[in-house]
C-alpha positions in Angstrom: 122.1 59.5 124.6 124.5 56.7 123.8 124.4 55.2 120.3 126.0 52.2 118.7 126.3 52.8 115.0 127.0 49.8 112.8 127.8 50.7 109.2 130.4 49.3 106.8 130.7 52.4 104.7 133.4 54.1 106.7 133.0 57.5 105.1 129.3 57.5 105.9 130.0 56.1 109.4 132.3 59.0 110.2 129.9 61.5 108.8 127.0 60.2 110.9 129.1 59.9 114.0 130.4 63.5 113.7 126.9 64.7 113.0 125.4 63.0 116.1 128.2 64.2 118.3 127.1 67.8 117.5 123.9 66.9 119.3 126.0 65.7 122.3 125.3 62.0 121.6 128.0 59.6 122.5 128.7 57.2 119.6 130.5 53.9 119.5 131.0 52.3 116.1 131.4 49.0 114.4 131.9 48.1 110.7 130.6 44.6 110.6 127.9 42.5 112.2 130.1 40.4 114.4 131.8 43.4 116.0 128.4 45.1 116.3 126.8 42.1 117.9 129.7 41.8 120.4 129.4 45.5 121.4 125.6 45.5 121.6 125.7 42.4 123.8 128.3 43.6 126.2 127.6 47.3 126.6 124.6 49.5 127.4 123.2 51.7 124.6 120.1 53.8 124.3 119.6 53.1 120.6 121.3 51.0 117.9 121.6 52.3 114.3 122.2 49.3 112.1 122.8 49.2 108.4 121.0 46.3 106.8 123.8 45.1 104.4 126.8 44.8 106.6 129.5 42.0 106.4 129.6 38.8 108.4 126.1 39.2 110.0 123.4 41.2 108.3 121.7 44.0 110.3 118.4 42.1 110.4 120.1 38.9 111.7 122.1 40.9 114.2 118.9 42.3 115.7 117.2 38.9 115.7 120.2 37.5 117.7 120.0 40.3 120.2 116.2 39.8 120.7 116.8 36.0 121.1 119.2 36.9 124.0 116.6 39.2 125.5 118.5 42.4 124.6 115.8 44.9 123.9 117.8 48.0 123.0 115.8 49.9 120.4 117.1 49.4 116.9 116.8 51.6 113.8 117.5 50.0 110.5 119.4 52.2 108.0 119.4 51.0 104.5 119.1 51.7 100.8 116.4 49.0 100.5 113.3 51.1 100.1 110.7 48.7 98.7 107.5 48.2 100.7 108.4 44.5 101.2 111.8 45.4 102.6 110.2 47.9 105.0 107.7 45.3 106.2 110.5 42.8 106.8 112.7 45.4 108.5 109.9 46.7 110.8 109.0 43.1 111.8 112.4 43.0 113.5 113.6 46.5 114.2 111.9 49.4 116.0 112.2 51.9 113.1 113.4 52.0 109.5 115.1 54.8 107.6 116.1 54.7 103.9 119.2 56.2 102.4 119.7 59.0 101.5 118.1 60.5 104.5 117.6 63.9 106.1 119.9 64.1 109.2 117.3 66.1 111.2 114.8 63.2 110.6 117.4 60.7 111.9 117.9 62.7 115.1 114.1 63.1 115.6 113.6 59.3 115.2 116.4 58.6 117.6 114.9 60.9 120.2 111.5 59.3 119.7 113.0 55.8 120.3 114.8 57.1 123.3 111.7 58.6 124.9 109.6 55.5 124.1 112.2 53.1 125.6 112.5 55.2 128.8 108.8 55.7 129.1 109.1 59.5 128.9 105.7 60.7 127.9 106.6 64.4 127.8 109.7 66.3 126.8 110.2 67.9 130.2 111.6 65.7 133.0 110.5 66.8 136.5 111.3 65.9 140.1 110.1 68.2 142.9 110.7 71.8 141.6 113.5 70.7 139.3 112.8 70.7 135.5 115.0 69.5 132.6 114.1 69.9 129.0 116.2 67.5 126.8 115.3 69.3 123.6 116.1 72.9 124.6 118.8 71.9 127.1 117.2 74.1 129.7 117.3 73.3 133.4 115.3 75.2 136.1 114.8 74.8 139.8 112.0 76.7 141.4 111.7 78.6 138.1 115.3 79.8 138.2 117.5 79.0 135.2 120.6 76.8 135.9 123.6 76.8 133.7 125.2 73.4 133.2 128.0 72.2 130.9 127.0 69.6 128.2 128.4 66.7 130.3 126.8 68.0 133.5 123.5 68.2 131.7 123.7 64.6 130.4 124.6 63.3 133.8 121.7 65.1 135.4 119.3 63.9 132.7 120.5 60.3 133.3 119.9 60.7 137.1 116.4 62.1 136.4 115.5 59.4 134.0 116.4 56.9 136.7 114.9 58.9 139.6 114.6 57.1 142.9 117.0 54.5 141.6 120.6 54.0 142.6 123.0 54.5 139.6 126.6 53.2 140.1 129.7 54.9 138.8 130.1 52.0 136.3 126.6 52.6 135.0 127.3 56.3 134.6 130.6 55.7 132.8 129.1 53.1 130.4 126.1 55.3 129.5 127.7 58.8 129.3 131.1 58.1 127.8 132.3 56.3 124.7 134.4 53.1 124.5 138.0 53.8 125.2 137.4 56.8 127.5 139.1 56.1 130.8 136.7 57.5 133.4 137.5 57.0 137.1 135.1 57.2 140.1 136.9 60.3 141.1 136.0 62.0 137.9 132.4 61.1 138.3 132.5 62.3 141.9 133.7 65.7 140.7 130.9 66.0 138.2 128.3 65.0 140.8 129.8 67.6 143.2 129.6 70.4 140.6 126.0 69.5 139.7 125.0 69.3 143.4 126.3 72.8 144.0 124.3 74.2 141.1 121.1 72.2 141.9 121.0 71.9 145.7 123.2 74.6 147.2 120.5 77.3 147.7 117.6 74.9 148.6 116.6 73.3 151.8 115.5 70.1 150.1 118.5 68.3 148.7 117.7 66.2 145.6 121.0 64.5 144.7 122.0 61.9 147.2 125.2 59.8 147.6 124.5 56.2 148.6 127.7 55.2 150.3 129.6 52.3 148.7 127.0 52.1 145.9 126.5 55.3 143.9 124.0 58.1 143.5 120.4 58.8 143.1 118.1 61.8 142.6 115.0 61.7 144.8 112.6 64.1 146.5 112.0 61.8 149.4 
């Protein structure tokens, strides 16, 4: 999951970022509303975490501007404002609302729920043919046999499965699976795909991971 965290308290920002990275989330950060608006408008994210009281553009106004531009990335408001009236206002704009101080496990659970909802994942286990992937337990099986993947291989396979039967380009993969500033070439992505393909398809007649020449990759049981 790729997150944009917009928080002006730099100590808290770093604490949240490091905590989320332990769950293998990729996290880009901004410390004011203008920077946050720019990043959210020009990059793909799975969920936005937006502090309400940030400089230049408030969190609420930032989300309103994104919605006006038809950017529907799920947004969670993070704030010390805990009155009922504040929650009502926040939830009229954002997709979820969490007050400070908060339990970190609750934050992660809410992020996962927003992710599943936005990707129309009705159950935790992703399936295609006899391949199964559980995002919570990090377990992957094919024909009932456990498959060991690295953290990045797992995230790449999950991204393919969420977009099953669709072509994903190297640019889409780079933008969704790596943080800003990471220089990822098509060759690097090709290597990851090759390693995953060996683990997923090597011992099976039906090959699920396909290369679409000049375009990218897709996972399909067709």
